[in-house]
C-alpha positions as CSV (number, residue, x, y, z in Angstrom):
1,M,-149.4,-59.2,39.4
2,E,-146.8,-62.4,38.9
3,E,-147.3,-61.7,34.7
4,T,-146.5,-57.8,35.3
5,K,-143.5,-58.8,37.6
6,A,-142.4,-61.2,34.7
7,E,-142.5,-58.4,32.6
8,I,-140.8,-56.2,34.8
9,D,-137.8,-58.4,34.7
10,R,-137.9,-58.9,31.1
11,S,-137.7,-55.1,30.6
12,A,-135.4,-54.9,33.2
13,T,-132.8,-57.9,31.5
14,A,-132.9,-56.6,28.3
15,L,-132.4,-53.3,28.7
16,V,-129.3,-54.5,30.7
17,R,-128.2,-56.1,28.0
18,R,-128.4,-53.4,26.1
19,E,-126.0,-51.7,28.6
20,L,-123.7,-54.6,27.9
21,W,-123.8,-54.6,24.8
22,C,-123.2,-50.6,24.3
23,G,-120.2,-51.2,27.0
24,L,-118.6,-54.0,24.3
25,G,-118.9,-51.6,21.3
26,L,-117.0,-48.7,23.1
27,M,-114.2,-51.0,24.6
28,A,-114.1,-52.4,20.6
29,A,-114.0,-48.9,19.6
30,Q,-111.2,-47.7,22.0
31,T,-109.3,-50.7,21.3
32,A,-109.4,-50.1,17.8
33,A,-108.4,-46.3,18.1
34,F,-105.5,-47.5,20.4
35,M,-104.1,-49.6,17.9
36,R,-104.5,-47.5,15.3
37,L,-102.8,-44.7,17.5
38,T,-99.6,-46.9,18.4
39,F,-99.1,-48.7,14.7
40,W,-100.1,-45.9,12.8
41,E,-100.2,-42.4,14.1
42,L,-98.3,-42.4,17.1
43,S,-95.5,-45.1,18.7
44,W,-95.6,-48.0,21.3
45,D,-93.3,-45.3,23.5
46,V,-95.9,-42.8,23.4
47,M,-98.7,-44.8,24.0
48,E,-97.7,-46.8,26.5
49,P,-98.6,-44.0,29.1
50,I,-101.5,-43.6,27.6
51,C,-102.4,-47.2,28.1
52,F,-101.2,-48.1,31.5
53,C,-103.4,-45.4,32.7
54,V,-106.5,-46.0,30.7
55,T,-105.6,-49.8,32.4
56,S,-105.4,-47.6,36.2
57,I,-108.4,-45.6,35.7
58,Y,-110.3,-49.4,34.4
59,F,-109.1,-51.0,37.7
60,M,-110.0,-47.5,40.0
61,A,-113.3,-47.6,38.6
62,G,-114.0,-51.8,39.0
63,Y,-112.7,-50.8,42.9
64,A,-115.2,-48.4,43.1
65,F,-118.0,-50.6,42.1
66,F,-116.5,-52.9,44.7
67,L,-116.8,-50.4,47.1
68,A,-120.3,-48.8,46.1
69,T,-122.0,-52.7,46.0
70,S,-119.8,-55.1,47.9
71,R,-120.5,-57.0,44.9
72,E,-117.6,-59.0,42.8
73,P,-116.3,-57.0,39.7
74,S,-117.1,-58.7,37.6
75,F,-119.5,-58.9,34.8
76,E,-122.0,-60.9,36.3
77,G,-121.7,-59.0,39.4
78,F,-122.4,-56.1,37.2
79,F,-125.3,-57.5,35.7
80,E,-126.8,-58.3,38.5
81,S,-126.4,-55.0,40.6
82,R,-127.6,-52.9,36.9
83,F,-130.6,-55.3,36.9
84,A,-131.5,-54.3,40.5
85,A,-131.6,-50.9,39.7
86,R,-133.2,-50.8,36.2
87,Q,-135.9,-54.1,37.7
88,K,-136.8,-50.8,40.7
89,R,-136.8,-48.2,38.5
90,L,-139.0,-49.9,36.6
91,M,-141.0,-51.0,39.3
92,R,-141.8,-47.3,40.5
93,A,-142.7,-46.2,36.9
94,R,-145.2,-48.7,36.8
95,E,-146.5,-48.4,40.5
96,F,-145.9,-51.9,41.0
97,N,-146.0,-53.1,44.3
98,V,-143.3,-54.6,45.9
99,E,-144.5,-55.4,49.6
100,R,-147.8,-56.1,48.5
101,F,-146.2,-58.8,45.9
102,N,-144.5,-60.5,48.8
103,E,-147.1,-60.4,51.0
104,L,-149.3,-62.8,48.7
105,L,-145.8,-64.6,47.7
106,G,-145.4,-65.3,51.8
107,A,-149.3,-66.5,51.9
108,C,-148.2,-68.9,49.1
109,R,-145.6,-70.0,50.4
110,R,-147.2,-70.9,53.5
111,R,-149.2,-73.5,51.5
112,H,-146.5,-74.3,49.2
113,P,-143.3,-74.2,49.9
114,S,-141.4,-73.6,46.3
115,F,-142.3,-70.4,45.9
116,A,-139.8,-67.8,46.6
117,R,-139.5,-63.9,47.6
118,V,-138.4,-61.3,46.1
119,S,-136.3,-58.4,46.5
C-alpha cells in the first residue's frame, strides 16, 4: 500500500506542478498582451483602468481562495490545496482505501513512533 500511496503522491505532485506552470504561462501571456496594448496599440490612459480591474479581480480571487480553504493565498497554500484535491481524486480513481492505510500505519506507529498519519 505504501508503494501505491507513493505513486499517487508523485502523480498528484506532477499534475499540480503542471497546473502551476500553465498558470505561469497564462500570466506571462497576459503581461505580454498588456504591454503590447499599452505601448503599441493603445495608451496608458486606456490601459490603466483595465489593469486596475484585472488586479482587483486577482485580489478578489485570492480572497475567495482564503475564504474557501482557510489557507493563506500564497503559492505554497495554493500548491497544498491543489495537491490535496488531486490526491483525493487519484485515490478515488485507483480505489485506494485511506482508512485501511491509516489503520495499518497506526498499528506500525504503536511499534515505531516515527510513522506519520496520512490525511
